[in-house]
C-alpha positions in Angstrom: 0.5 -24.4 -11.8 3.1 -26.5 -13.6 6.9 -26.3 -13.0 7.4 -24.1 -16.1 4.9 -21.5 -14.8 2.1 -22.3 -17.2 -1.3 -23.3 -15.9 -2.7 -26.7 -16.7 -6.5 -27.3 -17.4 -7.2 -28.4 -13.9 -6.0 -25.2 -12.5 -7.6 -22.7 -15.0 -11.0 -24.4 -14.7 -11.1 -23.9 -10.9 -13.3 -21.2 -9.4 -11.4 -18.9 -7.1 -13.1 -16.4 -4.8 -11.2 -13.4 -3.5 -12.7 -12.0 -0.3 -11.9 -8.3 0.1 -12.1 -5.8 -2.7 -9.3 -3.4 -1.7 -6.3 -2.8 -3.9 -4.7 -6.0 -3.1 -7.8 -8.1 -3.5 -8.7 -6.5 -6.8 -5.1 -6.9 -7.9 -5.2 -10.6 -6.9 -8.4 -11.2 -8.9 -7.1 -9.3 -11.9 -3.9 -11.3 -12.0 -5.6 -14.7 -11.5 -7.7 -13.9 -14.6 -4.6 -12.7 -16.5 -2.9 -16.0 -15.6 -5.7 -17.8 -17.3 -8.0 -18.8 -14.4 -11.5 -18.8 -15.9 -13.7 -18.3 -12.8 -12.9 -15.6 -10.4 -15.2 -13.9 -8.0 -14.3 -10.7 -6.1 -16.4 -10.2 -2.9 -16.6 -7.1 -0.9 -18.9 -5.8 1.9 -19.1 -2.4 0.4 -17.9 -0.8 -2.8 -14.4 -2.1 -3.9 -11.8 0.2 -2.8 -14.0 2.2 -0.5 -12.3 1.3 2.9 -8.6 1.2 3.6 -7.6 1.6 0.0 -9.8 4.7 -0.5 -8.1 6.3 2.5 -4.7 5.6 1.4 -2.5 8.3 -0.4 -1.5 5.9 -3.1 2.3 5.8 -2.6 4.2 3.2 -4.4 8.0 2.8 -3.8 10.7 0.4 -2.9 9.7 0.0 0.7 12.0 -2.9 1.1 14.9 -0.5 1.1 15.3 0.0 4.8 11.7 0.9 5.5 9.6 -2.3 5.7 11.4 -5.7 6.2 10.0 -7.5 3.2 13.4 -8.6 1.8 14.1 -9.5 -1.8 10.8 -11.0 -2.5 9.0 -7.8 -1.3 11.4 -5.7 -3.5 10.5 -7.6 -6.6 6.7 -7.1 -5.9 7.3 -3.4 -5.3 9.3 -3.1 -8.6 6.4 -4.9 -10.4 4.0 -2.5 -8.9 6.0 0.5 -10.1 6.3 -1.0 -13.6 2.5 -2.1 -13.7 1.2 1.4 -13.0 3.8 3.1 -15.2 2.6 0.9 -18.2 -0.9 1.8 -17.5 -0.1 5.5 -17.5 2.0 5.2 -20.7 -0.9 3.6 -22.6 -3.1 6.6 -21.6 -5.1 5.0 -18.7 -6.0 7.8 -16.2 -5.0 6.7 -12.7 -3.7 10.0 -11.4 -0.1 9.0 -12.0 2.5 11.3 -10.5 6.2 10.2 -10.7 7.3 12.5 -7.9 9.7 10.3 -6.0 9.6 9.5 -2.3 11.4 11.4 0.4 12.1 9.9 3.8 13.1 12.7 6.1 14.7 12.9 9.6 14.6 15.9 11.9 17.6 15.0 14.0 21.0 13.2 13.7 19.4 10.4 15.8 16.5 10.2 13.4 18.9 10.0 10.5 20.7 7.0 12.1 17.5 5.2 12.8 15.4 6.0 9.8 17.4 7.5 6.8 20.8 5.6 7.0 19.1 2.1 6.8 17.4 3.3 3.6 20.5 4.7 2.0 22.6 1.6 2.9 19.9 -1.0 2.1 20.9 -3.8 -0.4 17.5 -3.0 -2.0 18.0 0.8 -2.4 18.1 1.6 -6.2 21.4 3.1 -7.5 19.6 6.4 -7.9 18.7 6.8 -4.2 20.0 10.3 -3.1 21.3 11.4 0.3 19.9 15.0 0.9 21.0 17.6 3.4 18.5 20.2 4.8 19.2 22.8 2.0 18.6 20.2 -0.7 15.4 19.1 1.0 14.1 22.7 1.0 14.8 23.0 -2.8 13.3 19.7 -3.6 10.1 20.5 -1.8 9.8 24.0 -3.3 9.2 25.8 0.0 6.8 23.3 1.6 9.3 22.3 4.1 11.3 24.6 6.2 14.9 23.5 5.8 15.7 24.8 9.4 13.4 22.3 10.9 14.8 19.1 9.1 18.1 17.3 9.3 18.6 15.1 6.2 16.6 12.7 4.0 16.8 9.8 1.6 15.2 10.5 -1.8 14.1 7.7 -4.2 13.3 9.2 -7.7 11.5 6.1 -8.7 8.6 6.5 -6.2 5.2 7.3 -7.5 1.8 8.4 -6.3 -1.5 7.5 -7.9 -5.3 8.0 -7.3 -6.5 4.9 -5.6 -10.1 5.5 -6.6 -9.1 5.7 -10.3 -6.7 2.7 -10.0 -9.5 0.6 -8.4 -11.9 1.7 -11.2 -9.4 0.3 -13.8 -8.9 -2.9 -12.0 -12.6 -3.7 -11.5 -13.3 -2.8 -15.0 -10.6 -5.2 -16.2 -11.9 -8.0 -14.0 -15.3 -7.7 -15.5 -14.0 -7.5 -19.0 -11.9 -10.6 -18.5 -15.0 -12.5 -17.4 -14.6 -12.1 -13.6 -17.5 -11.4 -11.2 -17.6 -8.5 -8.8 -20.0 -9.1 -5.9 -20.0 -5.7 -4.1 -22.4 -5.0 -1.1 -21.9 -8.6 0.0 -20.7 -9.3 3.5 -18.8 -12.5 4.2 -20.0 -14.0 7.5 -18.1 -17.4 7.4 -15.8 -19.5 5.3 -15.9 -23.3 5.5 -13.3 -25.7 4.2 -15.2 -28.8 2.8 -12.1 -30.6 1.7 -12.7 -30.5 -2.0 -13.7 -26.8 -2.0 -14.9 -24.0 0.2 -18.3 -22.6 1.1 -18.5 -18.9 1.7 -21.5 -17.7 3.7 -22.6 -14.2 3.0 -25.6 -12.0 3.9 -26.7 -12.6 0.3 -26.5 -16.3 0.2 -23.8 -18.9 -0.1 -21.0 -18.9 -2.7 -19.2 -22.1 -3.5 -15.6 -22.2 -4.9 -12.6 -24.4 -5.2 -10.4 -22.0 -3.2 -10.6 -18.7 -1.5 -8.0 -15.9 -1.0 -8.8 -13.7 2.0 -7.8 -10.1 1.6 -10.6 -8.6 3.8 -9.0 -5.9 5.9 -11.6 -6.5 8.7 -10.4 -10.1 9.0 -6.7 -9.2 8.9 -7.1 -6.1 11.2 -8.6 -8.3 13.9 -5.4 -10.2 14.4 -3.3 -7.0 14.1 -5.4 -5.2 16.7 -4.9 -8.0 19.1 -1.1 -8.0 18.6 -1.0 -4.2 19.1 -3.0 -4.6 22.4 -0.6 -7.2 23.6 2.4 -4.9 22.8 0.7 -2.0 24.7 0.9 0.3 21.6 -1.5 3.1 20.9 -1.9 5.4 17.9 -2.5 9.0 18.6 -3.3 11.7 16.0 -1.0 14.7 16.2 -1.8 16.4 13.0 -4.4 19.0 12.4 -7.4 17.4 10.6 -8.4 20.8 9.2 -5.1 21.9 7.7 -3.1 18.7 7.2 0.0 20.5 8.6 2.4 18.3 10.3 3.0 19.6 13.8 6.3 17.7 14.0 8.1 19.6 11.2 5.6 22.1 9.9 5.4 20.7 6.5 2.2 20.5 4.5 2.2 17.2 2.3 -0.9 18.4 0.4 -2.0 16.8 -2.9 -0.1 19.5 -4.9 3.2 18.7 -3.1 6.1 18.2 -5.7 7.3 15.1 -3.8 5.7 12.5 -1.6 6.7 13.2 2.0 7.3 10.8 4.9 9.2 12.6 7.6 10.4 10.6 10.6 11.8 11.5 14.0 12.3 10.2 17.4 9.5 11.5 19.7 10.5 9.4 22.7 12.4 6.1 23.2 11.2 3.3 20.9 8.6 5.5 19.1 8.4 7.6 16.0 6.3 10.0 14.2 5.3 9.3 10.6 4.2 12.3 8.6 2.3 11.6 5.2 -0.8 13.4 4.7 -1.1 14.0 8.4 0.9 12.6 11.2 0.4 9.7 13.5 2.5 9.0 16.7 3.0 5.5 17.8 4.2 5.3 21.4 3.8 3.4 24.7 0.9 4.7 26.7 
């Protein structure tokens, strides 16, 4: 890429392989093609979007605002994502778009100080971010949350939710329409750097490319799992798989919920419960 942001001929004529067909991998392939790269191959072991992405609730928001430490660069990426999906919706593309906003709730004063206040006071919080008390939360959630069981919340009206399977369908269709190749059902077994390019070994033969972007969750998760084991952290399910009711606060963040919910509280020192379509408690064993 040249200094003015345009691609030179040497760049656009390269073959870029993207390993991992989740929402990030598919988005990477789509934007490479949009930027002018002529040969892009998306590789996934199964059906694109069928693993982690398919299990996701499709929340998109300003996570840099006190929730995930991604800073200004992350904030700009998040804003781009919000704008990208809004534009798809506005031109009539069906992605299950729901502009509900996102609600970060605390059950106690301690929880507010640890989880809600950082969101409200973040330099990346949009000006429209709202500080809600328990009664306002009850009204916002239209009876799905008992105000007597919550303390306060930060509400971002810009947050959205989308159907990840529909969004993936749009992205993979656009990749193919722009001349990209989608190799589903192709498991990558090794990637070799040959100096002037890469060789990607798969269970269906070898793929040669000038460069590769690795977005396969299995590869990335291996390192994360090792880190979690070193830290002695475990994840325990504390929600009812049958009902989806959060046992922490009794809310039911079902698909018809008027607002995306993520309720946070202190379960024990240095641990938290995160409720969003179920509840997972992370704590020391």
